[in-house]
N, C-alpha and C positions, 0 to 999 in steps of 0.2 A: 547757814554758817557764813560769816563774813570772810572774804579773802584777806589774808594778812597783807599789810602794806609792805611794799618793797621799799625800804627806807632809802636805799641808794638811788633808786629812780626818783623817788619823791624829793630827795635832796637836790638832785640835778634839775628836775623840773621846776622846783621852787625858786632856784637862784640862777637859772640859765640865762635870763635876760638882764642880770645884774652885773655884767662884766665891768661896767664903768659905774661903780657905786658912788653916787653923789655925796652921800653922808658917811662914807667909809664902809668897810665891809660889815655886813650884818652878822649877827650871831648865827651860826649854823644850827643852833638848837631846834629840834623838832618836837620837844616835849615828850620824847620817847627815851627817858633817861634810865638806861639799863646798861651796866658795864658787862662786857663779855671778857672775862678775865683771861681766857685762853688767847685772846687776840690783843688784850690790853687797850681796848677802846670801847666807846659807847656804841651800841647797836643802832642808835638813832642818828647821831650826827658824825660818827666816825672819829671823834676827838679822843685823845688820851686824857687821863685824869689831870695830868700836868697842864695840858692845853686848855682844858675846861677851867681849872683853877686860875690860870694866868690870863685868861681872855680879857677881862676888864682892864688890866694894866698893860696890855700889849699895845705897841705902836701900830699905826695903820699898816705899815710895811710888814710887821710880824703877823698881823691878822691875815693879810693877803697870802703870806707864805704858808700859814696854817691852813687856809682854804685850799691852796694848791696841794698840800700834803693830804688833807682829808678827802678831797675829790679823787686823788690817785688811789687812796685806800678803798674808796667806794667802787671803783671801776670793776674789780672782779665780781661784784654782786650784781652788776647791771647786765641785762640781757644783750646778746650780740645783735 
């Protein structure tokens, strides 16, 4: 049986070296698109439905703020 992916750890690992994104903030999508309604966010990327829907039209500054918010949301899921 495969070990389930820790999406929070994967999210951090995937983007940890991209603090200075040359081409702007990348989409945090991990192609694990499942909404956890009790939390109001995707279990893969930690974005809300509104954040997902607005991503393409967000300014770079708004994308960076969204990244800050979703990484803060992911922290409780990361091992200490």
